[in-house]
Backbone bond lengths (Angstrom), bond angles and torsions (degrees), N, CA, C in turn:
res aa  C-N    CA-C-N  psi(-1)  N-CA   C-N-CA  omega(-1)  CA-C   N-CA-C  phi
1 M - - - 1.443 - - 1.526 108.39 -
2 A 1.296 116.43 139.51 1.456 121.81 -178.23 1.523 110.28 -70.61
3 R 1.286 114.75 143.32 1.453 121.28 179.89 1.523 109.27 -88.37
4 R 1.340 115.79 134.05 1.469 119.37 -179.87 1.516 110.10 -72.26
5 K 1.298 115.03 141.22 1.448 121.02 178.03 1.521 109.66 -76.97
6 M 1.319 116.68 139.27 1.452 121.45 179.15 1.533 108.27 -71.81
7 E 1.340 116.06 125.21 1.454 120.21 179.82 1.512 109.61 -90.42
8 I 1.299 116.21 116.25 1.456 122.17 -179.41 1.523 108.34 -99.13
9 P 1.350 116.96 128.64 1.462 119.41 -180.00 1.532 112.23 -63.83
10 K 1.304 114.98 161.20 1.469 120.57 175.69 1.527 107.84 -80.25
11 Y 1.303 116.99 118.26 1.456 122.32 179.38 1.521 109.50 -103.64
12 G 1.328 115.58 152.90 1.452 120.66 174.82 1.516 110.05 -75.47
13 T 1.316 116.01 161.37 1.463 120.44 178.32 1.520 109.16 -119.58
14 T 1.317 113.95 156.19 1.455 120.63 177.42 1.522 108.52 -148.50
15 M 1.307 115.80 154.27 1.458 121.67 179.76 1.527 108.13 -105.33
16 R 1.323 116.24 122.75 1.466 121.24 178.21 1.524 108.03 -131.70
17 G 1.310 115.65 118.80 1.463 120.56 178.86 1.513 113.33 61.16
18 G 1.320 116.96 32.16 1.461 120.97 178.79 1.517 113.97 81.59
19 V 1.340 117.90 4.79 1.465 121.49 -179.58 1.531 108.38 -117.39
20 M 1.330 116.10 136.39 1.456 121.65 179.76 1.524 109.41 -83.33
21 Y 1.336 116.88 127.55 1.454 123.36 178.71 1.520 109.92 -123.83
22 Y 1.329 115.35 150.27 1.459 121.17 169.36 1.519 106.61 -87.45
23 R 1.345 116.66 143.29 1.458 119.98 -177.17 1.521 110.61 -139.39
24 T 1.321 114.08 144.08 1.458 120.88 171.17 1.516 108.04 -145.45
25 R 1.313 115.83 162.11 1.461 120.96 178.86 1.520 108.57 -123.05
26 I 1.341 115.47 139.17 1.453 121.67 176.34 1.522 108.57 -133.10
27 E 1.336 116.92 161.07 1.459 121.44 177.13 1.514 109.06 -92.69
28 D 1.343 116.53 133.22 1.453 120.17 177.97 1.528 109.80 -85.74
29 A 1.331 116.86 -173.59 1.461 121.79 -175.86 1.528 112.20 -64.91
30 D 1.330 117.40 -24.28 1.463 121.64 179.78 1.521 112.64 -86.97
31 G 1.327 117.53 -5.64 1.455 121.32 -178.41 1.513 113.26 91.02
32 K 1.325 117.69 4.53 1.467 121.10 178.28 1.522 109.28 -87.48
33 R 1.327 115.02 147.96 1.460 119.95 178.40 1.522 110.00 -85.21
34 V 1.328 115.10 134.23 1.455 122.39 -178.08 1.523 108.03 -123.62
35 S 1.323 116.82 133.91 1.462 121.24 177.65 1.519 109.98 -91.31
36 L 1.325 116.25 138.49 1.457 122.58 175.55 1.522 108.20 -120.17
37 Y 1.321 115.95 134.91 1.459 122.35 -177.91 1.521 110.18 -123.05
38 A 1.341 116.17 148.39 1.456 122.08 174.08 1.523 108.64 -158.20
39 K 1.329 115.63 159.94 1.467 119.79 -178.50 1.524 112.37 -80.37
40 T 1.352 117.37 -26.20 1.459 120.24 177.89 1.523 109.68 -124.90
41 A 1.320 116.15 156.85 1.459 121.12 -179.83 1.533 110.44 -66.13
42 E 1.338 117.72 -37.21 1.462 121.35 179.25 1.524 110.79 -64.23
43 E 1.326 116.58 -42.48 1.458 121.73 179.24 1.538 110.10 -63.94
44 L 1.313 117.02 -41.87 1.462 121.11 178.73 1.530 110.57 -65.95
45 Y 1.319 117.38 -38.10 1.465 121.38 177.69 1.532 110.40 -60.27
46 E 1.318 116.92 -43.83 1.466 121.19 178.12 1.530 110.81 -64.84
47 K 1.331 117.49 -40.93 1.463 120.78 177.92 1.522 111.18 -62.33
48 V 1.317 117.14 -40.66 1.463 121.87 179.89 1.524 109.91 -64.63
49 K 1.343 117.48 -44.09 1.466 120.54 179.13 1.521 110.84 -61.34
50 D 1.336 117.99 -44.29 1.462 121.89 179.01 1.526 111.36 -63.95
51 A 1.322 116.70 -43.48 1.467 121.08 -179.42 1.528 110.67 -64.55
52 E 1.329 117.70 -41.63 1.463 120.64 179.45 1.521 110.99 -64.55
53 Q 1.324 117.19 -37.04 1.460 120.51 177.71 1.535 110.57 -65.14
54 Q 1.327 117.20 -43.62 1.463 121.09 178.38 1.528 111.31 -64.62
55 I 1.316 117.45 -38.73 1.467 121.32 178.70 1.524 110.26 -65.18
56 E 1.319 116.34 -42.39 1.467 120.03 179.69 1.530 110.77 -64.25
57 E 1.329 117.68 -39.70 1.466 121.13 177.12 1.524 110.89 -63.89
58 A 1.323 117.19 -40.62 1.461 120.98 179.58 1.526 110.73 -65.38
59 R 1.321 117.35 -40.83 1.466 120.50 177.44 1.520 111.20 -64.59
60 F 1.326 117.15 -39.36 1.460 121.10 179.27 1.526 110.63 -64.61
61 R 1.333 116.85 -43.19 1.469 120.38 179.95 1.520 111.50 -63.28
62 R 1.321 117.28 -33.30 1.468 120.23 178.82 1.518 111.61 -68.37
63 T 1.315 117.14 -41.26 1.459 120.64 -175.76 1.517 112.83 -82.30
64 T 1.333 118.18 -21.28 1.453 121.87 -177.78 1.526 109.07 -113.54
65 P 1.338 117.53 105.10 1.466 118.99 -178.46 1.525 111.64 -74.47
66 T 1.313 115.86 154.38 1.460 120.84 174.83 1.521 108.29 -77.86
67 V 1.332 116.68 170.19 1.460 121.05 179.38 1.525 109.69 -62.51
68 A 1.316 116.80 -41.51 1.470 120.38 -179.60 1.534 110.81 -62.13
69 Q 1.324 117.22 -43.92 1.460 120.50 179.00 1.522 110.77 -64.09
70 Y 1.327 117.33 -41.19 1.455 121.03 179.06 1.524 110.74 -64.04
71 C 1.334 117.00 -43.50 1.469 120.93 179.57 1.532 111.11 -63.05
72 E 1.310 117.54 -41.15 1.462 120.67 178.60 1.527 110.85 -62.07
73 R 1.315 116.89 -43.31 1.469 120.16 178.08 1.519 111.01 -64.78
74 W 1.341 116.62 -42.65 1.454 120.81 -179.20 1.529 110.58 -62.82
75 L 1.344 116.54 -44.47 1.461 119.94 178.68 1.523 111.27 -62.89
76 L 1.301 116.64 -38.44 1.459 120.52 178.08 1.526 110.74 -63.25
77 M 1.330 116.88 -42.72 1.463 120.32 178.79 1.531 111.64 -68.12
78 Q 1.331 117.51 -33.87 1.459 121.39 -176.67 1.531 112.69 -87.81
79 S 1.313 117.80 -6.10 1.463 120.30 -175.41 1.527 112.53 -61.86
80 A 1.314 118.14 -25.70 1.465 120.92 178.16 1.523 110.97 -72.01
81 H 1.315 118.36 -24.30 1.454 122.76 -175.90 1.526 113.52 -100.95
82 I 1.312 117.34 -11.12 1.471 121.08 -175.41 1.525 109.11 -102.52
83 R 1.341 114.94 133.93 1.465 120.90 175.25 1.514 108.94 -105.43
84 V 1.298 116.30 144.04 1.465 120.46 179.60 1.503 110.37 -101.22
């Protein structure tokens, strides 16, 4: 079976220091826009995929507390009812 060709989006270009770079902007986990640069469109595509994966992991960690974080919050809420 034939293998599908990877479709790379059309990225904008910019000149920095006399060198032509491909550029795109994405939103990070904080909602700020971040620019990514690469010399080839394929390289920039890989950078975008890696960055999106890291952003998704950061968003997941924010919404899902660890056991230690949950215990600290629970103890804080129960501190009014617990005597030492």
